[in-house]
Steps between C-alpha positions, in 0.01 A plus 500: 500500500310703758665495846257403771540615871614152603785520250600834640482384863717186423763712313514742792526214753793363298671840492455575870859367610670712235276808584584465859872460448543762229237761580413436873137415406304361801158463337373516148160484343302638209174695470298678236366352172715185524382422859141551395531298170413806299830542326530567126785530249588855624490415871805520710546306816462707818747358759505585867822444694613563854869501581674331793464734811790737543598459127401747240612508135578801298318614189745330260457159675116556503505555124741206457259279696204613284698420183610162637145410580388617157762279332419195721120525457504610133249772569556869595506529866383803707668476845355653819559493872228515772645836618456651147137394465251785495284491817171504299583180310738323754238293678354365165844426362601312815176296494544384139883431511590142445835421682756251386 
């Protein structure tokens, strides 16, 4: 079954309390092919997260969060933060991001 963006949004909404408690996630959304409805079998889900102000997580927790989301969504997740977005594409990504 092909996952639609409404399915991703509702799963992320259900996960928000756990993500906030365990990983200090303040906001979460997705962008890229899934947000545009252009995904195919090989597409991963591009997820944008922002952490609670004053909290940062280390690389191990970041990778653990990416793996956790991959398991929960059943599709490979590529995790990004606003700070890590390349300036040339940042504006476009922020415009198309669908927040949970």
